[in-house]
C-alpha positions as CSV (number, residue, x, y, z in Angstrom):
1,M,-5.7,30.4,37.5
2,T,-5.7,30.8,33.7
3,S,-3.5,29.1,31.1
4,S,-2.3,30.2,27.7
5,P,-4.8,29.7,24.8
6,G,-4.5,26.2,23.5
7,R,-2.0,25.2,26.2
8,G,-2.4,23.1,29.3
9,L,-1.4,24.4,32.7
10,L,2.2,25.3,33.3
11,H,4.2,22.8,35.3
12,L,7.4,23.5,37.3
13,A,9.9,21.2,38.9
14,A,13.3,21.6,40.4
15,A,16.4,19.5,41.2
16,V,17.4,19.6,44.9
17,D,20.9,17.9,44.5
18,Q,23.7,19.5,46.4
19,A,27.5,19.1,46.6
20,E,27.2,18.3,50.3
21,A,25.6,15.0,49.4
22,A,25.9,13.5,52.8
23,D,23.7,16.1,54.5
24,A,20.2,14.7,54.0
25,G,18.8,17.5,56.2
26,R,19.8,20.1,53.7
27,H,18.1,18.2,50.9
28,V,14.9,18.1,53.0
29,E,15.1,21.8,53.6
30,L,15.1,22.5,49.9
31,V,12.1,20.1,49.3
32,R,10.2,22.2,51.8
33,L,11.1,25.4,50.0
34,A,10.0,23.9,46.7
35,E,6.6,23.0,48.3
36,R,6.2,26.6,49.5
37,G,6.5,27.7,45.9
38,G,3.9,25.2,44.8
39,L,6.2,23.3,42.5
40,D,4.9,20.1,41.0
41,F,7.8,18.0,42.1
42,V,11.5,17.8,43.0
43,T,14.1,15.4,41.8
44,L,17.1,14.0,43.6
45,D,19.8,11.8,42.1
46,D,21.4,8.8,43.9
47,C,25.0,9.4,45.0
48,P,26.5,5.8,44.9
49,G,29.1,5.3,47.6
50,S,27.9,8.1,49.8
51,P,26.4,6.8,53.0
52,G,22.9,8.2,53.8
53,T,22.4,9.6,50.3
54,D,20.1,7.0,48.8
55,A,17.6,9.3,46.9
56,S,14.5,7.4,48.0
57,A,15.6,7.3,51.6
58,V,16.2,11.1,51.7
59,L,12.9,11.8,50.0
60,S,11.1,9.5,52.4
61,R,12.4,11.8,55.2
62,A,11.1,14.8,53.2
63,A,7.7,13.1,52.8
64,A,7.3,13.2,56.6
65,V,7.6,17.0,56.8
66,T,5.8,17.9,53.5
67,H,2.2,17.5,52.4
68,R,1.8,18.2,48.6
69,V,5.0,18.5,46.6
70,G,5.9,15.5,44.4
71,L,9.1,13.5,45.2
72,V,11.1,11.9,42.4
73,P,14.3,10.0,43.1
74,A,16.6,9.0,40.3
75,H,18.1,5.6,40.3
76,T,20.9,4.3,38.1
77,G,22.0,0.9,37.1
78,P,20.7,-2.5,35.9
79,L,21.5,-4.3,39.1
80,R,19.3,-1.9,41.1
81,V,16.0,-1.9,39.3
82,R,14.1,-4.3,41.5
83,A,15.4,-2.6,44.7
84,A,14.5,0.8,43.2
85,V,10.9,-0.4,42.4
86,A,10.5,-1.5,46.0
87,A,12.0,1.7,47.3
88,V,9.8,4.0,45.2
89,G,6.7,1.9,46.0
90,A,7.4,2.4,49.7
91,L,7.9,6.2,49.1
92,D,4.6,6.3,47.3
93,R,2.8,4.7,50.2
94,I,4.6,7.0,52.8
95,S,3.8,10.1,50.8
96,R,0.3,8.9,49.9
97,G,0.7,9.1,46.1
98,R,3.3,11.8,45.7
99,A,6.1,9.6,44.4
100,G,7.6,9.4,40.9
101,W,10.9,8.1,39.8
102,R,13.6,8.3,37.1
103,L,15.5,5.3,35.9
104,D,18.8,6.0,34.2
105,A,21.2,3.8,32.3
106,P,24.8,4.4,33.3
107,A,27.5,4.9,30.7
108,A,29.4,1.8,31.7
109,G,27.3,-0.8,33.3
110,D,26.7,-0.6,37.0
111,G,30.2,0.1,38.2
112,D,31.1,-3.5,38.2
113,G,32.8,-3.7,34.8
114,S,29.6,-5.1,33.1
115,A,28.5,-3.9,29.7
116,P,26.0,-1.0,29.6
117,V,22.3,-2.0,29.6
118,P,20.0,-0.2,27.2
119,L,17.4,2.1,28.8
120,E,14.7,0.2,27.1
121,A,15.8,-3.0,28.9
122,L,15.9,-1.3,32.3
123,W,12.3,-0.1,31.9
124,R,11.2,-3.6,30.7
125,E,12.7,-5.0,33.9
126,A,10.9,-2.3,35.9
127,D,7.7,-3.3,34.3
128,A,8.2,-6.9,35.3
129,A,9.1,-5.8,38.9
130,E,6.0,-3.6,39.0
131,A,3.9,-6.5,37.8
132,A,5.2,-8.7,40.6
133,G,4.7,-6.1,43.2
134,A,1.1,-5.3,42.0
135,G,0.2,-9.0,42.0
136,E,1.4,-9.3,45.6
137,A,-0.6,-6.2,46.7
138,S,-3.8,-7.2,44.9
139,G,-3.8,-10.8,46.0
140,P,-5.5,-12.1,49.1
141,A,-2.3,-12.0,51.2
142,G,-1.8,-8.4,50.0
143,A,-5.3,-7.1,50.8
144,G,-5.1,-3.8,52.7
145,R,-1.4,-3.6,52.3
146,G,-1.4,-0.3,50.5
147,G,0.7,-1.3,47.6
148,W,0.7,0.2,44.1
149,G,-2.6,-1.4,43.3
150,S,-4.1,0.0,46.4
151,E,-6.9,2.6,46.6
152,A,-4.8,4.4,49.2
153,V,-2.2,5.6,46.7
154,S,-1.8,6.7,43.1
155,S,-1.8,3.2,41.6
156,R,1.6,3.7,40.1
157,P,4.3,6.3,40.8
158,V,4.9,8.8,38.0
159,R,7.5,7.7,35.5
160,V,10.1,10.3,34.5
161,V,12.5,9.8,31.6
162,D,15.3,12.1,30.4
163,A,14.5,12.2,26.7
164,T,17.2,14.7,25.6
165,E,19.2,12.1,23.7
166,G,17.6,10.6,20.6
167,H,17.9,7.0,21.7
168,A,15.9,7.8,24.8
169,R,12.9,9.3,23.0
170,A,11.3,6.0,22.0
171,V,11.6,4.8,25.6
172,A,10.0,8.0,26.9
173,A,7.2,7.9,24.3
174,R,6.3,4.3,25.4
175,Y,6.9,4.4,29.2
176,A,7.1,8.0,30.5
177,D,4.5,10.2,32.2
178,V,7.0,13.0,32.2
179,A,9.8,13.5,29.6
180,L,12.7,15.9,30.4
181,V,14.4,17.6,27.5
182,R,17.4,19.8,27.8
183,A,17.2,22.5,25.1
184,A,18.8,25.9,24.7
185,N,16.0,27.5,22.6
186,A,12.3,27.2,22.2
187,D,12.4,25.9,18.7
188,R,14.5,22.9,19.7
189,A,12.3,22.2,22.7
190,R,9.2,22.4,20.6
191,A,10.6,20.1,17.9
192,V,11.4,17.4,20.5
193,R,8.0,17.8,22.2
194,E,6.2,17.3,18.9
195,E,8.4,14.2,18.2
196,L,7.7,12.7,21.5
197,R,3.9,13.3,21.2
198,A,3.9,11.8,17.7
199,A,5.8,8.7,18.9
200,A,3.5,8.3,21.9
201,A,0.5,8.3,19.5
202,E,2.2,5.7,17.3
203,S,2.7,3.5,20.3
204,G,-1.0,3.6,21.0
205,R,-0.9,6.2,23.8
206,D,-2.9,9.4,24.1
207,P,-0.2,12.0,23.5
208,G,-2.0,14.2,26.0
209,S,-0.9,11.8,28.7
210,L,2.7,12.8,28.3
211,R,4.1,15.9,29.9
212,V,7.3,17.3,28.3
213,L,9.4,19.6,30.5
214,A,12.3,21.7,29.3
215,G,15.4,21.3,31.4
216,L,17.6,24.3,32.2
217,L,20.4,25.0,34.6
218,I,19.7,28.3,36.3
219,D,22.1,30.8,37.8
220,L,20.3,33.7,39.5
221,G,23.3,34.9,41.5
222,E,23.8,38.3,39.8
223,G,20.2,39.3,39.2
224,E,18.9,41.0,36.1
225,R,22.1,42.8,35.4
226,A,23.9,39.5,34.6
227,A,21.8,39.1,31.5
228,E,23.9,39.1,28.3
229,P,23.1,38.3,24.7
230,G,22.1,34.7,24.8
231,H,21.2,34.9,28.5
232,G,18.3,36.5,30.3
233,G,15.5,37.6,28.0
234,G,17.6,36.3,25.0
235,G,17.5,32.7,26.2
236,P,19.9,30.2,27.6
237,R,23.4,29.4,26.4
238,Y,25.0,26.0,26.0
239,S,27.4,25.0,28.7
240,D,29.4,21.9,29.5
241,L,26.6,20.8,31.9
242,G,23.7,21.7,29.6
243,P,21.7,24.7,28.6
244,L,22.3,27.5,31.2
245,Y,20.1,30.5,32.0
246,R,22.0,33.3,33.7
247,G,20.1,36.3,34.7
248,G,17.4,37.3,37.1
249,P,14.1,36.0,38.3
250,V,12.1,38.5,36.2
251,D,13.8,37.5,32.9
252,L,13.4,33.9,33.8
253,A,9.7,34.4,34.3
254,E,9.5,36.0,30.9
255,L,11.3,33.1,29.3
256,I,9.1,30.5,31.0
257,G,6.0,32.3,30.0
258,T,7.0,32.7,26.4
259,W,8.2,29.2,25.8
260,H,5.0,27.8,27.4
261,R,2.8,30.1,25.4
262,E,4.5,29.1,22.2
263,G,4.0,25.4,22.8
264,A,7.7,24.7,23.3
265,A,7.1,22.8,26.6
266,D,4.4,21.8,29.1
267,G,6.7,23.2,31.8
268,F,10.2,23.3,33.1
269,H,12.6,21.2,35.2
270,L,15.1,23.7,36.7
271,T,18.5,22.8,38.2
272,P,19.9,25.5,40.4
273,V,23.6,26.2,40.1
274,E,23.8,27.2,43.7
275,P,21.0,25.2,45.3
276,R,19.8,27.3,48.2
277,R,20.3,30.7,46.7
278,D,18.9,30.0,43.3
279,L,15.9,27.9,44.6
280,E,15.0,30.8,47.0
281,R,15.1,33.3,44.2
282,L,13.1,31.0,41.9
283,V,10.4,30.6,44.5
284,N,10.3,34.1,45.9
285,G,10.9,35.9,42.5
286,T,10.1,33.9,39.4
287,V,7.3,31.7,40.7
288,A,5.7,34.7,42.6
289,L,5.7,36.7,39.4
290,L,4.2,33.8,37.3
291,Q,1.5,33.5,39.9
292,H,0.8,37.2,39.9
293,R,0.4,37.0,36.1
294,G,-2.0,34.0,36.4
295,L,0.4,31.7,34.7
296,F,1.1,29.3,37.6
297,R,-1.2,28.1,40.3
298,T,-1.2,29.6,43.8
299,F,-2.3,26.4,45.5
300,Y,-2.1,22.6,44.9
301,P,-5.4,21.3,43.3
302,G,-5.0,17.9,44.9
303,S,-2.7,15.8,47.1
304,T,-1.0,13.4,44.6
305,L,1.6,14.0,42.0
306,R,-0.7,12.7,39.3
307,E,-3.2,15.4,40.3
308,H,-0.5,18.1,40.1
309,L,0.4,17.0,36.6
310,G,-3.2,16.7,35.4
311,L,-2.7,12.9,34.8
312,T,-5.5,10.4,35.2
313,R,-5.2,7.8,37.9
314,P,-4.4,4.6,35.9
315,A,-6.2,1.4,36.6
316,H,-3.1,-0.7,37.3
317,R,-2.7,-3.0,34.3
318,Y,-1.4,-5.8,36.6
319,A,-4.1,-5.7,39.2
320,A,-6.2,-8.8,39.6
321,P,-9.8,-8.5,38.2
322,R,-12.6,-7.8,40.6
323,G,-13.9,-10.9,42.1
324,A,-10.8,-12.9,41.1
325,A,-9.8,-15.5,43.7
């Protein structure tokens, strides 16, 4: 597979959230469809208050019937950080290095009347929880446990941060492996990508270690004939839920290829308006066309999410030194 001159490989991910939140089996079906298309990863949001819809639990079920696609649950709330760290660590072990996670700050605390907790504070707490977990796994009692410091998995699940809003960009530049940016045009996406990479460099990171994915809603229901000025080949439009592409799989492939070639994004995170229909058309139409043009891989190069994203396996900063008692 080739890539655009001066650009890295194209990365594609999709959300598998559904209105029928209680039906975990339907989520799993979409994860399997995404793997058939070779997508880097899928995301799934928590649905608080809906039994059986914990994102990590649903994706753990998906891990048992998939082999390559990355699995990224999103967890919300300051009171759930340590539980989320444990759940994602378990998912990473079950999937053998395919886990990532997104940690979001709710608009009004954690639903208990508490004040909102800044996203930076949530990731600091996640760091502390990771440190504790890695210490347990690397110590004598944790030998062979298969924890985040284990040789059996990716060393640390991939961190995903929604960096659309300005206040989240410093957090993404410091903590994220993948930053999601909702943008309705290539110029906007490119500007935010450059801002994030510059901020990562200022924080002492290699900017090449950060993948920036443009986030779009996609409505492929009416095919190419649905394209209007501002849609289809003309680009997405703003909607109440974010930038929306409405058109067909061919025009979507054109948009993806153009934005990537112009350096607007390292890839795309796509949210289907109608999950089953739009994901099928994405995989069978858009992805197949990108593969035919040599813009997207036809097979997974490895078995872990870090390998899909071209990220190095980090030596866990919390692991005990070799030979330590």
